[in-house]
Every structure is written in structure tokens, then in C-alpha cells.
N, CA, C and O atoms as a Tinker XYZ file with bonds, in Angstrom:
   324  protein
     1  N      0.845000   -1.176000    0.000000    73     2
     2  CA     0.000000    0.000000    0.000000    64     1     3
     3  C      0.891000    1.240000    0.000000    63     2     4     5
     4  O      1.796000    1.361000    0.825000    81     3
     5  N      0.633000    2.147000   -0.916000    73     3     6
     6  CA     1.468000    3.336000   -0.962000    64     5     7
     7  C      1.063000    4.316000    0.129000    63     6     8     9
     8  O     -0.087000    4.335000    0.567000    81     7
     9  N      2.005000    5.117000    0.556000    73     7    10
    10  CA     1.751000    6.077000    1.616000    64     9    11
    11  C      1.118000    7.335000    1.032000    63    10    12    13
    12  O      1.597000    7.869000    0.031000    81    11
    13  N      0.057000    7.802000    1.649000    73    11    14
    14  CA    -0.661000    8.994000    1.212000    64    13    15
    15  C      0.049000   10.243000    1.722000    63    14    16    17
    16  O      0.442000   10.309000    2.887000    81    15
    17  N      0.210000   11.218000    0.859000    73    15    18
    18  CA     0.793000   12.477000    1.295000    64    17    19
    19  C     -0.279000   13.307000    1.965000    63    18    20    21
    20  O     -1.446000   13.253000    1.575000    81    19
    21  N      0.107000   14.074000    2.970000    73    19    22
    22  CA    -0.831000   14.918000    3.694000    64    21    23
    23  C     -1.512000   15.928000    2.800000    63    22    24    25
    24  O     -2.703000   16.197000    2.957000    81    23
    25  N     -0.763000   16.497000    1.853000    73    23    26
    26  CA    -1.357000   17.513000    0.987000    64    25    27
    27  C     -2.404000   16.923000    0.053000    63    26    28    29
    28  O     -3.411000   17.576000   -0.221000    81    27
    29  N     -2.197000   15.708000   -0.443000    73    27    30
    30  CA    -3.178000   15.071000   -1.323000    64    29    31
    31  C     -4.454000   14.770000   -0.547000    63    30    32    33
    32  O     -5.554000   15.004000   -1.048000    81    31
    33  N     -4.318000   14.262000    0.652000    73    31    34
    34  CA    -5.484000   13.968000    1.482000    64    33    35
    35  C     -6.213000   15.261000    1.835000    63    34    36    37
    36  O     -7.442000   15.315000    1.795000    81    35
    37  N     -5.461000   16.291000    2.179000    73    35    38
    38  CA    -6.037000   17.586000    2.517000    64    37    39
    39  C     -6.836000   18.145000    1.341000    63    38    40    41
    40  O     -7.926000   18.683000    1.534000    81    39
    41  N     -6.305000   18.023000    0.129000    73    39    42
    42  CA    -7.006000   18.515000   -1.057000    64    41    43
    43  C     -8.303000   17.746000   -1.279000    63    42    44    45
    44  O     -9.315000   18.333000   -1.663000    81    43
    45  N     -8.280000   16.455000   -1.044000    73    43    46
    46  CA    -9.490000   15.645000   -1.199000    64    45    47
    47  C    -10.558000   16.073000   -0.205000    63    46    48    49
    48  O    -11.738000   16.150000   -0.545000    81    47
    49  N    -10.138000   16.351000    1.025000    73    47    50
    50  CA   -11.080000   16.802000    2.048000    64    49    51
    51  C    -11.668000   18.158000    1.668000    63    50    52    53
    52  O    -12.861000   18.387000    1.868000    81    51
    53  N    -10.859000   19.051000    1.128000    73    51    54
    54  CA   -11.350000   20.363000    0.685000    64    53    55
    55  C    -12.391000   20.205000   -0.415000    63    54    56    57
    56  O    -13.406000   20.902000   -0.420000    81    55
    57  N    -12.139000   19.294000   -1.341000    73    55    58
    58  CA   -13.097000   19.057000   -2.423000    64    57    59
    59  C    -14.386000   18.466000   -1.858000    63    58    60    61
    60  O    -15.476000   18.864000   -2.269000    81    59
    61  N    -14.280000   17.530000   -0.930000    73    59    62
    62  CA   -15.475000   16.973000   -0.300000    64    61    63
    63  C    -16.281000   18.062000    0.388000    63    62    64    65
    64  O    -17.511000   18.049000    0.339000    81    63
    65  N    -15.598000   19.002000    1.026000    73    63    66
    66  CA   -16.270000   20.116000    1.678000    64    65    67
    67  C    -16.992000   20.995000    0.662000    63    66    68    69
    68  O    -18.119000   21.424000    0.907000    81    67
    69  N    -16.350000   21.269000   -0.484000    73    67    70
    70  CA   -16.991000   22.058000   -1.538000    64    69    71
    71  C    -18.229000   21.332000   -2.072000    63    70    72    73
    72  O    -19.258000   21.956000   -2.330000    81    71
    73  N    -18.122000   20.025000   -2.234000    73    71    74
    74  CA   -19.262000   19.248000   -2.714000    64    73    75
    75  C    -20.409000   19.299000   -1.709000    63    74    76    77
    76  O    -21.568000   19.477000   -2.083000    81    75
    77  N    -20.082000   19.145000   -0.459000    73    75    78
    78  CA   -21.104000   19.165000    0.591000    64    77    79
    79  C    -21.788000   20.530000    0.631000    63    78    80    81
    80  O    -23.011000   20.614000    0.745000    81    79
    81  N    -20.993000   21.601000    0.536000    73    79    82
    82  CA   -21.551000   22.957000    0.528000    64    81    83
    83  C    -22.448000   23.196000   -0.684000    63    82    84    85
    84  O    -23.354000   24.028000   -0.637000    81    83
    85  N    -22.194000   22.465000   -1.770000    73    83    86
    86  CA   -23.001000   22.581000   -2.986000    64    85    87
    87  C    -24.179000   21.594000   -2.976000    63    86    88    89
    88  O    -24.779000   21.321000   -4.016000    81    87
    89  N    -24.499000   21.066000   -1.787000    73    87    90
    90  CA   -25.610000   20.126000   -1.593000    64    89    91
    91  C    -25.414000   18.798000   -2.295000    63    90    92    93
    92  O    -26.392000   18.135000   -2.641000    81    91
    93  N    -24.187000   18.400000   -2.510000    73    91    94
    94  CA   -23.863000   17.068000   -3.013000    64    93    95
    95  C    -23.458000   16.257000   -1.795000    63    94    96    97
    96  O    -22.317000   16.326000   -1.340000    81    95
    97  N    -24.411000   15.480000   -1.268000    73    95    98
    98  CA   -24.181000   14.847000    0.031000    64    97    99
    99  C    -24.320000   13.331000    0.036000    63    98   100   101
   100  O    -24.130000   12.690000    1.069000    81    99
   101  N    -24.646000   12.764000   -1.106000    73    99   102
   102  CA   -24.778000   11.307000   -1.174000    64   101   103
   103  C    -24.032000   10.791000   -2.402000    63   102   104   105
   104  O    -23.649000   11.561000   -3.283000    81   103
   105  N    -23.835000    9.486000   -2.443000    73   103   106
   106  CA   -23.202000    8.881000   -3.603000    64   105   107
   107  C    -24.048000    9.119000   -4.853000    63   106   108   109
   108  O    -23.511000    9.329000   -5.941000    81   107
   109  N    -25.363000    9.086000   -4.693000    73   107   110
   110  CA   -26.257000    9.339000   -5.821000    64   109   111
   111  C    -26.062000   10.768000   -6.337000    63   110   112   113
   112  O    -25.996000   10.989000   -7.546000    81   111
   113  N    -25.970000   11.736000   -5.418000    73   111   114
   114  CA   -25.710000   13.127000   -5.818000    64   113   115
   115  C    -24.386000   13.221000   -6.573000    63   114   116   117
   116  O    -24.300000   13.881000   -7.609000    81   115
   117  N    -23.368000   12.562000   -6.053000    73   115   118
   118  CA   -22.047000   12.600000   -6.670000    64   117   119
   119  C    -22.082000   12.015000   -8.078000    63   118   120   121
   120  O    -21.512000   12.589000   -9.005000    81   119
   121  N    -22.747000   10.880000   -8.237000    73   119   122
   122  CA   -22.817000   10.225000   -9.544000    64   121   123
   123  C    -23.611000   11.043000  -10.558000    63   122   124   125
   124  O    -23.395000   10.919000  -11.763000    81   123
   125  N    -24.524000   11.876000  -10.076000    73   123   126
   126  CA   -25.354000   12.654000  -10.998000    64   125   127
   127  C    -24.673000   13.937000  -11.470000    63   126   128   129
   128  O    -25.205000   14.626000  -12.340000    81   127
   129  N    -23.515000   14.268000  -10.918000    73   127   130
   130  CA   -22.814000   15.483000  -11.330000    64   129   131
   131  C    -22.309000   15.359000  -12.767000    63   130   132   133
   132  O    -21.717000   14.348000  -13.146000    81   131
   133  N    -22.551000   16.390000  -13.545000    73   131   134
   134  CA   -22.025000   16.480000  -14.898000    64   133   135
   135  C    -20.969000   17.578000  -14.917000    63   134   136   137
   136  O    -20.822000   18.317000  -13.944000    81   135
   137  N    -20.254000   17.683000  -15.993000    73   135   138
   138  CA   -19.254000   18.751000  -16.114000    64   137   139
   139  C    -19.915000   20.105000  -15.897000    63   138   140   141
   140  O    -19.363000   20.968000  -15.215000    81   139
   141  N    -21.073000   20.286000  -16.466000    73   139   142
   142  CA   -21.790000   21.553000  -16.327000    64   141   143
   143  C    -22.134000   21.865000  -14.873000    63   142   144   145
   144  O    -21.962000   22.996000  -14.421000    81   143
   145  N    -22.619000   20.864000  -14.143000    73   143   146
   146  CA   -22.973000   21.117000  -12.738000    64   145   147
   147  C    -21.740000   21.280000  -11.876000    63   146   148   149
   148  O    -21.757000   22.049000  -10.915000    81   147
   149  N    -20.671000   20.574000  -12.199000    73   147   150
   150  CA   -19.419000   20.733000  -11.448000    64   149   151
   151  C    -18.902000   22.159000  -11.600000    63   150   152   153
   152  O    -18.439000   22.762000  -10.632000    81   151
   153  N    -18.980000   22.697000  -12.817000    73   151   154
   154  CA   -18.489000   24.056000  -13.063000    64   153   155
   155  C    -19.299000   25.117000  -12.328000    63   154   156   157
   156  O    -18.826000   26.241000  -12.163000    81   155
   157  N    -20.497000   24.789000  -11.889000    73   155   158
   158  CA   -21.327000   25.725000  -11.139000    64   157   159
   159  C    -20.982000   25.766000   -9.656000    63   158   160   161
   160  O    -21.481000   26.631000   -8.936000    81   159
   161  N    -20.144000   24.856000   -9.186000    73   159   162
   162  CA   -19.743000   24.841000   -7.786000    64   161   163
   163  C    -18.785000   26.009000   -7.556000    63   162   164   165
   164  O    -17.804000   26.154000   -8.285000    81   163
   165  N    -19.061000   26.843000   -6.547000    73   163   166
   166  CA   -18.194000   27.998000   -6.290000    64   165   167
   167  C    -16.740000   27.595000   -6.015000    63   166   168   169
   168  O    -16.473000   26.613000   -5.323000    81   167
   169  N    -15.820000   28.369000   -6.566000    73   167   170
   170  CA   -14.377000   28.208000   -6.350000    64   169   171
   171  C    -13.823000   26.861000   -6.805000    63   170   172   173
   172  O    -12.808000   26.407000   -6.277000    81   171
   173  N    -14.460000   26.224000   -7.763000    73   171   174
   174  CA   -13.968000   24.931000   -8.253000    64   173   175
   175  C    -12.776000   25.164000   -9.179000    63   174   176   177
   176  O    -12.768000   26.111000   -9.965000    81   175
   177  N    -11.789000   24.309000   -9.082000    73   175   178
   178  CA   -10.595000   24.417000   -9.918000    64   177   179
   179  C    -10.471000   23.170000  -10.781000    63   178   180   181
   180  O    -11.177000   22.186000  -10.564000    81   179
   181  N     -9.585000   23.213000  -11.744000    73   179   182
   182  CA    -9.364000   22.038000  -12.589000    64   181   183
   183  C     -8.865000   20.854000  -11.755000    63   182   184   185
   184  O     -9.360000   19.743000  -11.939000    81   183
   185  N     -7.898000   21.051000  -10.838000    73   183   186
   186  CA    -7.504000   19.911000   -9.989000    64   185   187
   187  C     -8.667000   19.375000   -9.144000    63   186   188   189
   188  O     -8.759000   18.171000   -8.904000    81   187
   189  N     -9.558000   20.278000   -8.691000    73   187   190
   190  CA   -10.745000   19.838000   -7.953000    64   189   191
   191  C    -11.617000   18.946000   -8.833000    63   190   192   193
   192  O    -12.146000   17.930000   -8.381000    81   191
   193  N    -11.755000   19.342000  -10.089000    73   191   194
   194  CA   -12.575000   18.555000  -11.011000    64   193   195
   195  C    -11.988000   17.157000  -11.195000    63   194   196   197
   196  O    -12.726000   16.175000  -11.276000    81   195
   197  N    -10.675000   17.072000  -11.259000    73   195   198
   198  CA   -10.025000   15.757000  -11.391000    64   197   199
   199  C    -10.324000   14.899000  -10.165000    63   198   200   201
   200  O    -10.565000   13.699000  -10.292000    81   199
   201  N    -10.310000   15.503000   -8.987000    73   199   202
   202  CA   -10.615000   14.768000   -7.761000    64   201   203
   203  C    -12.072000   14.315000   -7.773000    63   202   204   205
   204  O    -12.374000   13.188000   -7.381000    81   203
   205  N    -12.971000   15.180000   -8.217000    73   203   206
   206  CA   -14.387000   14.815000   -8.280000    64   205   207
   207  C    -14.590000   13.625000   -9.209000    63   206   208   209
   208  O    -15.358000   12.716000   -8.895000    81   207
   209  N    -13.916000   13.623000  -10.336000    73   207   210
   210  CA   -14.016000   12.496000  -11.269000    64   209   211
   211  C    -13.501000   11.217000  -10.611000    63   210   212   213
   212  O    -14.105000   10.155000  -10.758000    81   211
   213  N    -12.391000   11.319000   -9.889000    73   211   214
   214  CA   -11.859000   10.149000   -9.189000    64   213   215
   215  C    -12.819000    9.688000   -8.092000    63   214   216   217
   216  O    -12.981000    8.487000   -7.874000    81   215
   217  N    -13.453000   10.636000   -7.401000    73   215   218
   218  CA   -14.450000   10.282000   -6.389000    64   217   219
   219  C    -15.622000    9.540000   -7.032000    63   218   220   221
   220  O    -16.118000    8.553000   -6.489000    81   219
   221  N    -16.055000   10.027000   -8.193000    73   219   222
   222  CA   -17.140000    9.353000   -8.905000    64   221   223
   223  C    -16.749000    7.924000   -9.277000    63   222   224   225
   224  O    -17.519000    6.987000   -9.065000    81   223
   225  N    -15.560000    7.766000   -9.828000    73   223   226
   226  CA   -15.086000    6.430000  -10.208000    64   225   227
   227  C    -14.982000    5.524000   -8.990000    63   226   228   229
   228  O    -15.377000    4.359000   -9.037000    81   227
   229  N    -14.448000    6.063000   -7.902000    73   227   230
   230  CA   -14.233000    5.272000   -6.692000    64   229   231
   231  C    -15.537000    4.840000   -6.052000    63   230   232   233
   232  O    -15.660000    3.697000   -5.612000    81   231
   233  N    -16.520000    5.742000   -5.991000    73   231   234
   234  CA   -17.796000    5.351000   -5.399000    64   233   235
   235  C    -18.503000    4.333000   -6.279000    63   234   236   237
   236  O    -19.140000    3.412000   -5.768000    81   235
   237  N    -18.401000    4.482000   -7.582000    73   235   238
   238  CA   -19.033000    3.523000   -8.499000    64   237   239
   239  C    -18.414000    2.136000   -8.343000    63   238   240   241
   240  O    -19.104000    1.124000   -8.466000    81   239
   241  N    -17.118000    2.095000   -8.073000    73   239   242
   242  CA   -16.414000    0.822000   -7.916000    64   241   243
   243  C    -16.395000    0.333000   -6.464000    63   242   244   245
   244  O    -15.728000   -0.651000   -6.146000    81   243
   245  N    -17.133000    1.028000   -5.582000    73   243   246
   246  CA   -17.163000    0.693000   -4.155000    64   245   247
   247  C    -15.764000    0.726000   -3.533000    63   246   248   249
   248  O    -15.421000   -0.123000   -2.710000    81   247
   249  N    -14.965000    1.714000   -3.934000    73   247   250
   250  CA   -13.598000    1.838000   -3.441000    64   249   251
   251  C    -13.321000    3.238000   -2.888000    63   250   252   253
   252  O    -12.174000    3.686000   -2.898000    81   251
   253  N    -14.352000    3.932000   -2.408000    73   251   254
   254  CA   -14.172000    5.299000   -1.922000    64   253   255
   255  C    -13.184000    5.366000   -0.770000    63   254   256   257
   256  O    -12.290000    6.212000   -0.765000    81   255
   257  N    -13.338000    4.485000    0.198000    73   255   258
   258  CA   -12.446000    4.515000    1.356000    64   257   259
   259  C    -10.998000    4.272000    0.935000    63   258   260   261
   260  O    -10.086000    4.917000    1.451000    81   259
   261  N    -10.787000    3.355000    0.008000    73   259   262
   262  CA    -9.450000    3.083000   -0.513000    64   261   263
   263  C     -8.880000    4.318000   -1.198000    63   262   264   265
   264  O     -7.720000    4.667000   -0.982000    81   263
   265  N     -9.691000    4.984000   -2.023000    73   263   266
   266  CA    -9.238000    6.189000   -2.726000    64   265   267
   267  C     -8.875000    7.288000   -1.737000    63   266   268   269
   268  O     -7.814000    7.902000   -1.847000    81   267
   269  N     -9.757000    7.536000   -0.771000    73   267   270
   270  CA    -9.494000    8.611000    0.193000    64   269   271
   271  C     -8.249000    8.341000    1.018000    63   270   272   273
   272  O     -7.544000    9.269000    1.414000    81   271
   273  N     -7.979000    7.070000    1.276000    73   271   274
   274  CA    -6.810000    6.704000    2.058000    64   273   275
   275  C     -5.544000    6.547000    1.243000    63   274   276   277
   276  O     -4.486000    6.251000    1.798000    81   275
   277  N     -5.632000    6.741000   -0.072000    73   275   278
   278  CA    -4.440000    6.635000   -0.910000    64   277   279
   279  C     -4.023000    5.213000   -1.154000    63   278   280   281
   280  O     -2.834000    4.926000   -1.286000    81   279
   281  N     -4.999000    4.303000   -1.217000    73   279   282
   282  CA    -4.713000    2.885000   -1.397000    64   281   283
   283  C     -3.942000    2.560000   -2.656000    63   282   284   285
   284  O     -3.964000    3.317000   -3.627000    81   283
   285  N     -3.265000    1.435000   -2.633000    73   283   286
   286  CA    -2.384000    1.022000   -3.718000    64   285   287
   287  C     -3.123000    0.712000   -5.005000    63   286   288   289
   288  O     -2.506000    0.705000   -6.070000    81   287
   289  N     -4.432000    0.453000   -4.947000    73   287   290
   290  CA    -5.137000    0.085000   -6.158000    64   289   291
   291  C     -5.761000    1.290000   -6.862000    63   290   292   293
   292  O     -6.657000    1.121000   -7.689000    81   291
   293  N     -5.304000    2.492000   -6.549000    73   291   294
   294  CA    -5.770000    3.671000   -7.272000    64   293   295
   295  C     -5.333000    3.560000   -8.732000    63   294   296   297
   296  O     -4.267000    3.022000   -9.030000    81   295
   297  N     -6.163000    4.070000   -9.636000    73   295   298
   298  CA    -5.854000    4.000000  -11.050000    64   297   299
   299  C     -5.370000    5.306000  -11.623000    63   298   300   301
   300  O     -5.296000    5.448000  -12.844000    81   299
   301  N     -5.037000    6.269000  -10.782000    73   299   302
   302  CA    -4.557000    7.551000  -11.281000    64   301   303
   303  C     -3.234000    7.882000  -10.626000    63   302   304   305
   304  O     -2.844000    7.259000   -9.639000    81   303
   305  N     -2.551000    8.858000  -11.176000    73   303   306
   306  CA    -1.300000    9.302000  -10.610000    64   305   307
   307  C     -1.503000   10.647000   -9.960000    63   306   308   309
   308  O     -2.238000   11.491000  -10.472000    81   307
   309  N     -0.860000   10.845000   -8.848000    73   307   310
   310  CA    -0.947000   12.115000   -8.143000    64   309   311
   311  C     -0.122000   13.156000   -8.899000    63   310   312   313
   312  O      1.011000   12.889000   -9.298000    81   311
   313  N     -0.686000   14.314000   -9.087000    73   311   314
   314  CA     0.092000   15.398000   -9.719000    64   313   315
   315  C      0.761000   16.204000   -8.638000    63   314   316   317
   316  O      0.188000   16.418000   -7.570000    81   315
   317  N      1.968000   16.652000   -8.906000    73   315   318
   318  CA     2.646000   17.476000   -7.914000    64   317   319
   319  C      2.177000   18.905000   -8.095000    63   318   320   321
   320  O      1.931000   19.359000   -9.213000    81   319
   321  N      2.059000   19.602000   -6.989000    73   319   322
   322  CA     1.548000   20.936000   -7.129000    64   321   323
   323  C      1.665000   21.715000   -5.967000    63   322   324
   324  O      1.263000   22.878000   -5.959000    81   323
């Protein structure tokens, strides 16, 4: 299992907070987000959008906890920033 960096986890939590503030509070809400609705979320950034897409993929695959924890079976690469 790869070790999760604090900044990557922190960014994921910030995105979850933005989603919650935008009334996206369930897996169903998350799955129903489109690019258009994501762009309507206040202060959303391109890296945030990438995280939202990964959250969508992870919840669909029943791997949300693994994704949030930086599990080894993630299918994306972390960008440095």
C-alpha cells in the first residue's frame, strides 16, 4: 500500500467540503454530477474537477475509502503541485 501524502489527502477533504456545501451529500448526488454542474460549484478548480471524477469512479467501484486513504489500487497518478 502506498503512503498517502498529507497535501493530497487535505485537497481531497477540501473538495469533499466544496461538494457538501453545494448540496452534493450522497453517492447518488455525486454520480449525478455532470461537467456543467461541477463548473457551477463555487471556487472549483481544474484539480478539484479531477478529484471529483476520481471520487465518482471510486464510489461507483465501491472503493471510496481506498481512494481517500491513498490505497495502492488507485488507477490515477498524483500530480505534484
